[in-house]
C-alpha positions as CSV (number, residue, x, y, z in Angstrom):
1,M,-45.9,28.0,-13.2
2,A,-47.7,24.9,-12.4
3,A,-45.5,23.0,-14.8
4,C,-42.4,24.4,-13.2
5,E,-43.6,23.5,-9.8
6,G,-44.3,20.0,-11.0
7,Q,-40.8,19.7,-12.4
8,K,-39.4,21.0,-9.1
9,E,-41.4,18.5,-7.1
10,G,-40.3,15.7,-9.5
11,S,-36.7,16.6,-9.3
12,S,-36.8,16.9,-5.5
13,K,-38.5,13.4,-5.3
14,D,-35.7,12.0,-7.6
15,L,-33.1,13.5,-5.3
16,G,-34.8,12.1,-2.3
17,V,-34.9,8.6,-3.9
18,E,-31.2,8.9,-4.8
19,E,-30.3,9.9,-1.3
20,A,-32.3,7.1,0.2
21,D,-30.7,4.6,-2.2
22,L,-27.2,6.0,-1.2
23,Q,-28.0,5.7,2.5
24,T,-29.3,2.2,1.9
25,S,-26.2,1.1,0.0
26,Q,-23.9,2.7,2.7
27,G,-25.9,1.0,5.4
28,F,-25.6,-2.4,3.6
29,M,-21.9,-1.9,3.1
30,H,-21.4,-0.9,6.7
31,K,-23.4,-3.9,8.0
32,T,-21.6,-6.4,5.8
33,G,-18.2,-4.9,6.7
34,I,-17.4,-3.8,3.2
35,L,-17.3,-0.1,3.9
36,P,-14.5,-0.3,6.6
37,I,-12.5,-2.5,4.3
38,L,-12.8,-0.1,1.4
39,T,-11.9,2.9,3.7
40,R,-8.9,1.1,5.0
41,A,-7.8,0.1,1.5
42,D,-8.2,3.7,0.4
43,Q,-6.0,5.0,3.3
44,T,-3.4,2.3,2.6
45,I,-3.2,3.2,-1.0
46,L,-2.8,6.9,-0.1
47,H,-0.1,6.0,2.4
48,V,1.8,4.0,-0.2
49,Q,1.6,7.0,-2.5
50,R,3.2,9.2,0.1
51,C,6.0,6.7,0.4
52,F,6.5,6.8,-3.3
53,S,6.5,10.6,-3.4
54,S,10.2,10.9,-2.6
55,P,13.2,9.3,-4.4
56,S,14.5,7.7,-1.2
57,G,11.0,6.2,-0.6
58,T,10.8,4.8,-4.1
59,D,14.3,3.3,-3.7
60,T,13.3,1.7,-0.4
61,L,10.2,0.1,-1.8
62,L,12.1,-1.2,-4.9
63,M,14.8,-2.5,-2.7
64,N,12.2,-4.7,-0.8
65,V,10.7,-5.9,-4.1
66,G,14.1,-6.9,-5.5
67,Y,15.4,-8.8,-2.5
68,L,12.1,-10.4,-1.6
69,S,11.7,-11.7,-5.2
70,L,15.3,-13.1,-5.0
71,M,14.6,-14.8,-1.6
72,G,11.2,-16.1,-2.7
73,S,12.6,-17.5,-6.0
74,S,15.4,-19.3,-4.0
75,I,12.8,-20.9,-1.7
76,L,10.6,-22.0,-4.6
77,S,13.5,-23.4,-6.6
78,A,14.5,-25.5,-3.5
79,K,11.0,-26.8,-2.9
80,L,9.6,-27.3,-6.5
81,P,12.1,-29.8,-7.9
82,A,10.7,-32.4,-5.5
83,A,7.2,-31.7,-6.6
84,D,8.3,-31.8,-10.2
85,A,9.9,-35.2,-9.6
86,N,6.7,-36.5,-8.1
87,V,4.7,-35.5,-11.1
88,Q,7.2,-37.2,-13.4
89,H,7.0,-40.3,-11.2
90,L,3.2,-40.4,-11.4
91,D,3.4,-40.0,-15.2
92,S,5.8,-42.9,-15.5
93,K,3.2,-45.1,-13.8
94,G,0.6,-44.1,-16.2
95,R,-1.5,-42.1,-13.7
96,H,-3.5,-39.2,-15.0
97,T,-2.2,-35.6,-14.3
98,S,-4.6,-32.7,-14.2
99,F,-4.5,-30.0,-16.8
100,L,-3.4,-27.4,-14.2
101,G,-0.6,-29.7,-13.1
102,I,0.7,-30.1,-16.7
103,L,0.4,-26.3,-17.3
104,F,2.2,-25.5,-14.1
105,D,4.9,-28.0,-14.9
106,K,5.4,-26.5,-18.4
107,M,5.6,-23.0,-17.0
108,L,8.3,-24.0,-14.5
109,S,10.3,-25.7,-17.2
110,R,10.2,-22.6,-19.3
111,H,10.6,-20.1,-16.5
112,P,12.4,-21.6,-13.5
113,P,11.8,-19.6,-10.2
114,R,15.5,-18.9,-9.7
115,V,15.8,-17.3,-13.1
116,L,12.6,-15.3,-12.6
117,G,13.7,-14.0,-9.2
118,R,17.1,-13.1,-10.5
119,T,15.6,-11.4,-13.5
120,A,13.3,-9.4,-11.3
121,Q,16.2,-8.3,-9.1
122,V,18.2,-7.2,-12.1
123,L,15.3,-5.1,-13.4
124,V,14.9,-3.5,-10.0
125,D,18.6,-2.9,-9.6
126,D,18.8,-1.3,-13.0
127,F,16.0,1.1,-12.1
128,R,17.6,1.9,-8.7
129,N,21.1,2.5,-10.2
130,F,19.6,4.9,-12.7
131,G,17.8,6.8,-9.9
132,R,21.1,7.0,-8.0
133,L,23.0,8.6,-10.9
134,W,21.8,12.0,-9.6
135,R,23.0,11.5,-6.1
136,I,26.3,13.1,-7.2
137,F,24.6,16.5,-6.8
138,A,23.4,15.7,-3.3
139,I,27.0,14.8,-2.4
140,Y,28.1,18.1,-3.8
141,Q,25.6,19.8,-1.6
142,A,26.9,17.9,1.4
143,I,30.4,19.0,0.7
144,R,29.3,22.7,0.5
145,N,27.5,22.2,3.9
146,L,30.6,20.8,5.5
147,C,32.7,23.7,4.3
148,S,30.4,26.1,6.0
149,R,29.6,24.0,9.0
150,N,30.7,24.9,12.5
151,V,31.0,21.7,14.6
152,H,32.3,21.7,18.1
153,S,33.5,18.1,17.9
154,K,36.5,17.6,15.6
155,M,35.9,13.9,15.7
156,L,32.3,14.2,14.3
157,L,33.6,16.7,11.7
158,G,36.3,14.3,10.6
159,I,33.8,11.4,10.4
160,A,31.5,13.5,8.3
161,W,34.3,14.4,5.9
162,A,35.4,10.8,5.6
163,Q,31.9,9.6,5.0
164,T,31.2,12.2,2.4
165,L,34.5,11.4,0.5
166,A,33.8,7.7,0.7
167,D,30.3,8.2,-0.5
168,L,31.7,10.3,-3.4
169,G,34.1,7.4,-4.4
170,Y,31.2,4.9,-4.2
171,Q,28.9,7.0,-6.3
172,V,31.5,7.9,-9.0
173,L,32.5,4.3,-9.4
174,E,29.0,3.0,-9.4
175,N,27.9,5.6,-12.0
176,G,30.9,4.8,-14.2
177,A,30.3,1.0,-14.0
178,Y,26.6,1.5,-14.7
179,I,26.8,3.8,-17.7
180,S,29.7,1.7,-19.1
181,G,27.4,-1.3,-19.0
182,K,25.0,0.7,-21.1
183,G,27.8,1.4,-23.7
184,I,28.2,5.1,-22.8
185,L,31.7,4.9,-21.3
186,M,34.4,2.8,-22.9
187,W,35.3,0.6,-19.9
188,N,35.8,-3.1,-20.6
189,E,34.2,-5.8,-18.6
190,R,37.1,-6.2,-16.2
191,Q,37.2,-2.5,-15.5
192,Q,33.4,-2.5,-14.9
193,S,33.8,-5.5,-12.6
194,R,36.6,-3.8,-10.6
195,A,34.5,-0.6,-10.4
196,W,31.5,-2.5,-9.0
197,I,33.7,-4.2,-6.4
198,W,35.5,-1.0,-5.3
199,S,32.2,0.9,-5.2
200,S,30.9,-1.7,-2.8
201,R,34.1,-1.3,-0.7
202,F,33.6,2.4,-0.5
203,L,29.9,1.8,0.5
204,G,31.1,-0.5,3.2
205,L,33.4,2.2,4.5
206,V,30.4,4.6,4.6
207,V,28.4,2.1,6.7
208,V,31.2,1.4,9.1
209,L,31.8,5.2,9.6
210,D,28.1,5.7,10.1
211,L,28.1,3.0,12.8
212,F,31.1,4.6,14.5
213,K,29.5,8.0,14.3
214,V,26.2,6.9,15.9
215,L,28.1,5.1,18.7
216,W,30.4,8.1,19.2
217,E,27.4,10.5,19.5
218,G,25.9,8.2,22.1
219,Y,29.0,7.9,24.2
220,S,30.0,11.6,24.0
221,S,26.5,12.9,24.9
222,S,26.4,14.2,28.4
223,P,23.7,12.7,30.7
224,N,22.2,16.1,31.4
225,E,21.6,16.9,27.7
226,A,20.7,13.4,26.5
227,I,17.1,12.5,25.9
228,V,16.6,8.8,26.1
229,E,13.7,7.6,23.9
230,K,12.1,4.2,23.6
231,R,14.1,3.4,20.5
232,T,17.5,3.8,22.2
233,I,19.7,0.9,23.3
234,G,21.3,2.4,26.4
235,W,23.3,5.1,24.6
236,P,21.6,8.4,24.2
237,Q,20.6,9.3,20.6
238,V,21.5,5.8,19.3
239,Q,18.6,4.5,17.2
240,I,18.1,0.8,17.2
241,G,16.9,0.8,13.6
242,E,19.9,2.6,12.2
243,V,22.3,0.3,14.0
244,L,20.5,-2.9,13.0
245,V,20.3,-1.8,9.3
246,N,24.0,-1.0,9.2
247,L,24.9,-4.3,10.9
248,I,22.7,-6.3,8.4
249,Y,24.3,-4.3,5.5
250,L,27.8,-5.2,6.4
251,P,27.8,-8.9,5.4
252,L,25.8,-8.1,2.3
253,I,28.1,-5.3,1.2
254,G,31.1,-7.5,2.1
255,D,29.8,-10.2,-0.3
256,Y,29.5,-7.6,-3.1
257,A,33.0,-6.3,-2.3
258,V,34.8,-9.5,-3.3
259,E,35.2,-11.1,-6.7
260,K,33.6,-14.4,-5.9
261,S,30.4,-14.3,-3.9
262,K,30.3,-16.3,-0.7
263,L,26.6,-16.0,0.1
264,S,23.9,-18.0,-1.6
265,Q,21.0,-16.4,-3.4
266,F,18.8,-17.1,-0.4
267,W,21.0,-15.3,2.1
268,V,21.5,-12.3,-0.2
269,G,17.8,-12.0,-0.5
270,F,17.2,-12.6,3.2
271,L,19.8,-10.0,4.4
272,G,18.6,-7.5,1.8
273,S,14.9,-8.1,2.7
274,A,15.7,-7.7,6.5
275,A,17.5,-4.4,5.9
276,G,14.9,-3.2,3.5
277,G,12.1,-4.2,5.9
278,L,13.6,-2.1,8.7
279,K,14.0,0.9,6.3
280,F,10.5,0.5,5.1
281,I,9.1,0.5,8.6
282,K,10.9,3.7,9.3
283,L,9.7,5.2,6.0
284,W,6.1,4.0,6.7
285,N,6.1,5.6,10.2
286,N,7.6,8.9,8.9
287,S,5.1,9.3,6.1
288,V,1.9,9.2,8.2
């Protein structure tokens, strides 16, 4: 019994020491500001995980990664040639270059920023295109819903049908071009190129119809039934974020919808990042 009591006293003392050490470490981290930083980092990581938990959230995050890498690589490729020329000028005068400078110069010569950014965007686009292959089932569900939908406004019903059919054309052509590029369908390069172009045109039609629908809903709402929120722009039920995203999308989709691109790599990345940033803000706020 005495031995058992001694063991209990020893274990209780050990637990007391451990609790004291834990409180001391927590107090130290709190005083130094480490604990709030770790707590905030933990909450941020969990928030990002919630954003990644849905296919649309994953697509939005990858969209930002792809377009930001494209814009960043365009900026770097415009700034770094001058620095590279300065390094060569210093070398021609026999001045010593640092090891890091030589290493950095060799890395840039083997992997130019523009190529790296474009490669990253192609990788992200490939993943996003694969994820969108299954949207065809969501479009089928949308058609079923429209068939059983009782809408008082014939205009809104017509817009919904036009949007759904345009979305169907966009998805079928994109899926065909994508899997043909992987060697599954036997479309040649010209057919694939035409499919990509026409899929972008159908997507542009979806965006235009969405803008028209949002504006129509705003104008057709009666003042008594309309609830004006902070995010409206004078028309009831018109969300600023949706309108801005669609307006930014239009020149970007228009550039994809022609055979020869008119926008530079920087402007493609900038417009895509702007639209993706607005979508990410909405996603972040909705996933709290």
